[in-house]
FIMI-394586 format. One line per 3 residues: their letters; for each residue z, x, y of N, C-alpha, C. Coordinates in nm, 2 decimals, decimal comma. Each point is the difference from the previous one (the first is absolute). Example, Ala and Ser with C-alpha at 12.3 -4.5 7.8 and 13.67 -1.06 7.14 Angstrom:
AS) 0,78 1,32 -0,57 0,00 -0,09 0,12 0,00 0,09 0,12 ~ -0,07 -0,04 0,11 0,00 0,09 0,11 0,08 -0,08 0,11
// end
This chain:
QVQ) -0,66 1,83 -2,53 0,09 -0,10 0,06 0,15 0,04 -0,04 ~ 0,08 -0,03 0,10 0,15 0,02 -0,03 0,07 -0,12 0,06 ~ 0,11 -0,03 -0,08 0,07 -0,12 0,03 0,15 0,05 0,02
LVE) 0,07 -0,05 0,11 0,12 0,04 0,03 0,11 -0,11 0,02 ~ 0,12 0,00 -0,07 0,09 -0,11 0,01 0,14 0,06 0,03 ~ 0,05 -0,05 0,11 0,13 0,04 0,05 0,12 -0,07 -0,06
FGG) 0,11 0,05 -0,01 0,14 -0,05 -0,04 0,10 0,06 0,08 ~ 0,10 -0,08 0,02 0,13 0,07 0,05 0,04 -0,04 0,14 ~ -0,07 -0,08 0,07 0,04 -0,05 0,15 0,13 -0,08 -0,03
GSV) 0,04 -0,03 0,12 0,12 -0,09 0,01 0,07 0,02 0,13 ~ 0,14 -0,06 0,00 0,07 0,01 0,13 0,13 0,10 -0,04 ~ 0,02 0,07 0,10 0,11 0,09 0,00 0,07 0,01 0,14
QAG) 0,13 0,04 -0,01 0,06 0,03 0,13 -0,02 0,14 0,05 ~ 0,00 0,02 0,13 -0,03 0,14 0,05 0,09 0,10 -0,07 ~ -0,05 0,12 -0,02 0,07 0,10 -0,08 -0,03 0,00 -0,15
GSL) -0,05 -0,11 -0,05 -0,03 -0,03 -0,13 -0,12 0,08 -0,05 ~ -0,02 -0,03 -0,13 -0,12 0,08 -0,07 -0,10 -0,12 -0,07 ~ -0,12 0,03 -0,02 -0,09 -0,06 -0,07 -0,10 0,09 -0,06
RLS) -0,05 -0,04 -0,13 -0,11 0,09 -0,05 -0,12 -0,09 -0,03 ~ -0,11 0,03 0,05 -0,12 -0,08 -0,01 -0,09 0,08 -0,11 ~ -0,06 -0,08 -0,09 -0,08 0,05 -0,10 -0,15 -0,06 0,02
CVA) -0,09 0,08 -0,05 -0,14 -0,05 0,01 -0,07 0,04 -0,13 ~ -0,04 -0,10 -0,08 -0,07 0,04 -0,12 -0,15 0,00 0,02 ~ -0,07 0,10 -0,04 -0,13 0,01 0,00 -0,07 -0,01 -0,12
SGN) -0,13 -0,06 0,01 -0,08 -0,02 -0,13 -0,15 0,02 0,05 ~ -0,07 0,03 -0,10 -0,15 0,01 0,02 -0,03 0,15 0,01 ~ -0,09 0,03 0,07 -0,05 0,14 0,02 0,08 0,10 0,08
IFT) 0,14 0,01 -0,04 0,08 0,08 0,08 -0,03 0,15 0,02 ~ -0,07 0,04 -0,09 -0,04 0,15 -0,01 -0,11 0,03 0,12 ~ -0,05 -0,11 0,05 -0,09 0,03 0,12 0,08 0,02 0,13
LNA) 0,12 -0,03 0,00 0,08 0,01 0,12 0,06 0,14 0,05 ~ -0,01 0,03 0,12 0,03 0,13 0,06 0,14 -0,01 0,08 ~ 0,04 -0,12 0,04 0,11 -0,03 0,07 0,06 -0,14 -0,02
VGW) 0,13 -0,01 0,01 0,06 -0,13 -0,01 0,11 -0,01 0,11 ~ 0,04 -0,11 0,03 0,11 -0,01 0,10 0,05 -0,14 0,03 ~ 0,09 -0,01 0,09 0,06 -0,12 0,05 -0,04 -0,02 0,14
FRQ) -0,02 -0,12 0,03 -0,02 -0,03 0,15 0,09 -0,12 0,02 ~ 0,04 -0,03 0,13 0,07 -0,12 0,03 -0,05 -0,07 0,13 ~ 0,02 -0,12 0,01 -0,04 -0,09 0,12 0,11 -0,08 0,04
APG) 0,06 0,02 0,11 0,11 -0,09 0,06 -0,08 -0,11 0,08 ~ 0,06 -0,11 0,01 -0,05 -0,11 0,09 -0,04 0,05 0,13 ~ -0,12 -0,04 0,04 -0,06 0,04 0,14 -0,03 0,15 0,01
KER) 0,01 0,07 -0,10 -0,04 0,14 0,00 -0,11 0,03 -0,09 ~ -0,07 0,12 0,02 -0,10 0,05 -0,08 0,06 0,06 -0,14 ~ -0,09 0,00 -0,09 0,04 0,06 -0,13 0,01 0,15 0,03
ELV) 0,11 0,05 -0,06 0,01 0,15 0,02 0,04 0,08 -0,14 ~ -0,03 0,12 0,00 0,02 0,07 -0,11 0,14 0,05 -0,01 ~ 0,07 -0,02 -0,12 0,15 0,03 -0,01 0,00 0,13 -0,08
AAL) -0,07 0,02 -0,11 0,00 0,11 -0,08 -0,12 0,02 -0,08 ~ -0,04 0,12 -0,03 -0,13 0,02 -0,08 0,03 0,11 -0,11 ~ -0,07 0,00 -0,11 0,02 0,09 -0,10 -0,16 0,04 -0,04
FQG) -0,02 0,13 0,02 -0,13 0,05 -0,03 -0,02 0,07 -0,12 ~ -0,12 -0,01 -0,05 -0,04 0,08 -0,13 0,06 0,14 0,01 ~ 0,08 0,05 -0,08 0,05 0,14 0,01 0,16 -0,01 0,03
GTT) 0,04 -0,12 0,04 0,14 -0,03 0,02 0,05 0,02 0,14 ~ -0,09 0,02 0,11 0,04 0,02 0,12 0,04 -0,16 0,05 ~ 0,11 0,00 0,09 0,04 -0,12 0,05 0,00 0,01 0,16
NYA) -0,02 -0,13 0,06 0,01 -0,01 0,15 0,08 -0,13 0,02 ~ 0,09 0,01 0,11 0,08 -0,11 0,05 -0,02 -0,02 0,14 ~ 0,02 -0,13 0,04 0,01 -0,04 0,14 0,13 0,05 0,05
DSV) 0,00 0,05 0,13 0,12 0,06 0,05 0,12 -0,10 -0,01 ~ -0,02 -0,11 0,00 0,09 -0,12 0,01 0,09 0,00 -0,12 ~ -0,07 0,05 -0,12 0,06 -0,02 -0,14 0,04 0,13 -0,06
KGR) -0,03 0,11 0,06 0,03 0,14 -0,05 0,16 0,00 -0,01 ~ 0,02 0,07 -0,14 0,14 0,01 -0,03 0,07 -0,12 -0,05 ~ -0,07 -0,11 0,01 0,06 -0,14 -0,05 -0,09 -0,04 -0,12
FTI) -0,13 0,00 0,00 -0,08 -0,04 -0,10 -0,06 0,11 -0,08 ~ -0,02 -0,03 -0,13 -0,06 0,10 -0,09 -0,11 -0,08 -0,07 ~ -0,12 0,07 -0,01 -0,12 -0,06 -0,07 -0,01 0,09 -0,13
SGD) -0,02 -0,06 -0,12 -0,03 0,06 -0,12 -0,09 -0,07 -0,09 ~ -0,05 0,06 -0,10 -0,07 -0,06 -0,10 0,01 0,03 -0,15 ~ -0,03 -0,08 -0,09 0,02 0,02 -0,13 -0,13 -0,03 -0,06
IAK) -0,09 0,11 -0,04 -0,13 -0,01 -0,04 0,00 -0,08 -0,14 ~ 0,09 0,03 -0,08 0,02 -0,06 -0,14 0,02 -0,15 0,01 ~ 0,07 -0,05 0,11 0,02 -0,14 0,01 -0,09 -0,06 0,10
QTL) -0,10 0,09 0,06 -0,08 -0,05 0,10 0,07 -0,09 0,10 ~ 0,11 0,07 0,05 0,08 -0,08 0,09 0,03 0,10 0,13 ~ -0,01 -0,05 0,11 0,05 0,07 0,12 0,12 -0,06 0,06
YLQ) 0,09 0,07 0,05 0,13 -0,04 0,04 0,03 0,04 0,14 ~ 0,08 -0,08 0,07 0,04 0,03 0,14 0,15 -0,03 0,00 ~ 0,09 0,10 0,00 0,13 -0,01 0,00 0,05 -0,01 0,15
MNS) 0,06 -0,10 0,05 0,05 -0,02 0,14 0,14 0,00 0,00 ~ 0,05 0,09 0,08 0,14 0,01 0,01 0,04 0,00 0,14 ~ 0,12 -0,05 0,05 0,05 0,01 0,14 -0,09 -0,10 0,07
LKP) -0,03 -0,12 -0,05 -0,09 -0,08 0,06 0,05 -0,05 0,13 ~ -0,09 -0,02 0,09 0,03 -0,06 0,14 -0,08 -0,13 0,02 ~ 0,05 -0,08 0,10 -0,06 -0,13 0,02 -0,15 0,02 0,04
EDT) -0,03 0,12 0,06 -0,14 0,02 0,04 -0,09 0,04 -0,11 ~ 0,05 0,01 -0,11 -0,08 0,02 -0,13 -0,04 -0,13 -0,05 ~ 0,03 -0,11 0,05 -0,04 -0,13 -0,05 -0,15 -0,02 0,02
AVY) -0,07 -0,02 -0,10 -0,15 -0,02 0,00 -0,04 -0,05 -0,14 ~ -0,13 -0,02 0,00 -0,07 -0,03 -0,14 -0,05 0,16 -0,03 ~ 0,03 0,04 -0,13 -0,02 0,13 -0,05 -0,13 -0,03 -0,08
YCA) -0,10 0,09 0,02 -0,11 0,01 -0,08 -0,03 0,12 -0,07 ~ -0,03 0,00 -0,13 -0,05 0,11 -0,08 -0,15 0,02 0,03 ~ -0,04 0,13 0,01 -0,14 0,02 0,02 -0,03 0,13 -0,07
ATG) -0,14 0,00 -0,05 -0,06 0,12 -0,06 -0,14 0,01 0,05 ~ -0,04 0,13 -0,01 -0,14 0,04 0,06 -0,06 0,10 -0,10 ~ -0,13 -0,02 -0,01 -0,08 0,10 -0,08 -0,14 -0,04 0,04
RDW) -0,07 -0,08 -0,07 -0,13 -0,03 0,03 -0,01 -0,11 0,10 ~ 0,13 -0,07 0,00 0,01 -0,11 0,11 0,15 -0,01 0,02 ~ 0,03 -0,10 0,09 0,14 -0,03 0,02 0,04 -0,13 -0,07
YWG) 0,12 0,01 -0,06 0,05 -0,11 -0,09 0,15 -0,03 0,05 ~ 0,03 -0,13 0,01 0,11 -0,06 0,05 0,08 -0,08 -0,09 ~ 0,14 0,01 -0,01 0,08 -0,10 -0,07 0,01 -0,13 0,09
QGT) 0,08 -0,10 -0,06 0,01 -0,12 0,09 0,11 0,00 0,10 ~ 0,07 0,10 -0,02 0,12 0,01 0,09 0,14 -0,05 -0,05 ~ 0,09 0,06 0,06 0,14 -0,06 -0,04 0,09 0,01 0,12
QVT) 0,08 -0,11 0,02 0,08 -0,01 0,12 0,13 0,08 -0,02 ~ 0,03 0,09 0,11 0,13 0,06 0,00 0,07 -0,05 0,13 ~ 0,12 -0,04 0,00 0,07 -0,06 0,11 0,14 0,06 0,01
VSS) 0,02 0,09 0,11 0,13 0,06 0,02 0,08 -0,07 0,11 ~ 0,12 -0,05 -0,04 0,08 -0,07 0,10 0,10 0,09 0,06 ~ 0,03 -0,01 0,13 0,11 0,08 0,06 0,14 -0,05 -0,03
// end
């Protein structure tokens, strides 16, 4: 089992920055990919960024060049640095991990005002 807890959501004006953190505990060495998803009101949950075993990353087209995913194994923490935020980035952001199963955090709200 893996447990995920997110931190760092909040409200910011357009053009601002936020950094989300996700602390993992449990059998993290069974994981082969971690990432961030988001879900805006009335929309489906979508992948924002992923970090694969070996260091490969993948980003949604809408966030490329603005968001950066990274991890610190020693701290068992996953980060999402979000710059140049736009109102359309407003959503609940979820940390996720997969290995033997899918694991999800509880979500953290990000609100970007124009």
